[in-house]
C-alpha positions as MATLAB code, in Angstrom:
seq = 'MGVKVIAPPVAGGLVTAGSRDNMQPQLWLQDERELKRQKRKQSNRESAHRSRLRKQAECDELAQRAEALREENSSLSTEVGRLRSEYDQLLVQNATLKQRLEEISGREEPTSGANEQQTGNEDHEGGQI';
ca = [
     -76.383  -47.731    3.903;
     -73.339  -45.781    2.860;
     -70.541  -45.225    5.314;
     -68.436  -42.107    4.782;
     -64.783  -42.374    5.633;
     -62.988  -39.335    6.688;
     -59.403  -39.179    5.395;
     -56.607  -38.081    7.665;
     -55.603  -34.374    7.525;
     -52.614  -33.356    5.410;
     -50.817  -30.084    5.443;
     -52.947  -27.679    3.283;
     -56.232  -29.420    3.920;
     -58.056  -32.699    3.963;
     -57.427  -35.548    1.607;
     -60.788  -36.545   -0.044;
     -61.625  -40.066   -0.715;
     -60.985  -39.636   -4.442;
     -57.444  -38.547   -3.963;
     -56.208  -41.445   -1.979;
     -54.254  -42.752   -4.886;
     -52.331  -39.436   -4.943;
     -51.602  -39.492   -1.267;
     -48.132  -41.238   -1.445;
     -46.782  -38.846   -4.145;
     -48.158  -35.803   -2.286;
     -46.506  -36.907    0.987;
     -43.358  -37.512   -0.807;
     -43.495  -33.998   -2.240;
     -44.075  -32.557    1.179;
     -41.242  -34.650    2.618;
     -39.061  -33.352   -0.297;
     -39.938  -29.769    0.389;
     -39.466  -30.118    4.056;
     -36.042  -31.747    3.510;
     -34.991  -28.793    1.140;
     -36.246  -26.373    3.668;
     -34.164  -28.097    6.459;
     -31.105  -28.136    4.216;
     -31.532  -24.468    3.322;
     -31.906  -23.490    7.053;
     -28.732  -25.504    7.916;
     -26.856  -23.913    5.029;
     -27.941  -20.498    6.270;
     -26.777  -21.345    9.844;
     -23.385  -22.458    8.556;
     -23.101  -19.340    6.338;
     -24.108  -17.104    9.367;
     -21.499  -18.959   11.532;
     -18.776  -18.381    8.877;
     -19.727  -14.788    8.679;
     -19.449  -14.404   12.448;
     -16.030  -16.017   12.394;
     -14.810  -13.737    9.626;
     -15.997  -10.615   11.543;
     -14.390  -11.911   14.701;
     -11.085  -12.499   12.898;
     -11.396   -9.096   11.319;
     -12.039   -7.547   14.747;
      -9.111   -9.433   16.258;
      -6.792   -8.177   13.392;
      -7.958   -4.666   14.006;
      -7.346   -4.900   17.700;
      -3.813   -6.127   17.003;
      -3.246   -3.305   14.649;
      -4.590   -0.754   17.107;
      -2.261   -2.096   19.688;
       0.708   -1.978   17.382;
      -0.105    1.641   16.382;
      -0.472    2.537   20.164;
       3.036    1.160   20.700;
       4.517    2.961   17.663;
       2.734    6.236   18.788;
       4.286    5.784   22.324;
       7.694    5.159   20.825;
       7.459    8.193   18.479;
       6.274   10.379   21.423;
       9.237    9.296   23.385;
      11.451   10.169   20.390;
       9.854   13.520   19.998;
      10.559   14.302   23.714;
      14.268   13.306   23.341;
      14.622   15.380   20.165;
      13.030   18.468   21.840;
      15.423   18.046   24.735;
      18.347   17.808   22.381;
      17.052   20.796   20.428;
      16.714   22.880   23.654;
      20.393   21.879   24.687;
      21.511   22.906   21.108;
      19.748   26.262   21.436;
      21.660   26.943   24.630;
      24.906   25.815   23.231;
      24.266   28.061   20.180;
      23.477   31.017   22.359;
      26.641   30.498   24.469;
      28.781   30.136   21.305;
      27.346   33.425   19.810;
      27.964   35.155   23.158;
      31.722   33.958   23.173;
      32.103   34.910   19.596;
      30.834   38.450   20.339;
      33.211   38.665   23.397;
      36.151   37.606   21.239;
      35.244   39.929   18.441;
      34.959   42.813   20.962;
      38.461   42.218   22.269;
      40.217   42.471   18.872;
      42.268   45.751   18.400;
      40.250   48.238   16.382;
      43.552   49.396   14.709;
      44.103   46.178   12.830;
      40.928   46.731   10.766;
      42.055   50.417   10.074;
      45.516   49.315    8.994;
      43.999   46.944    6.424;
      41.973   49.939    4.934;
      45.071   52.172    4.808;
      47.107   49.595    2.996;
      44.404   49.170    0.437;
      44.344   52.852   -0.436;
      48.163   53.007   -1.322;
      49.541   52.373   -4.689;
      52.463   50.064   -5.258;
      55.099   52.713   -4.788;
      53.828   53.417   -1.223;
      52.203   56.721   -2.118;
      48.681   57.923   -1.687;
      46.230   57.750   -4.472;
];
């Protein structure tokens, strides 16, 4: 009577009685493939971690830059306000000076301007042209 021996299952199917000699190399190949797969997974995890760190560093840098720009904007806004105030004061001062100039010009004697015109119409000997 023949006794049939059933081989243990292996990934991908059953090992038949005729392939028992190949069982060790086949398991070794499977272990090698699994090891490569595990290394690849670990490498991918590390790469993803480095990528997350780079993105976090970039985000932190952008946040610092945004804060510096906010401070600069605030400083420039303060400077603009100061310059506007100074401009307004200068406008008032300019208007006051123009008004004073008009008042001073209005007080001058009108004859002084007429005398200058008459002297320009005379020749060197004192006569009229």
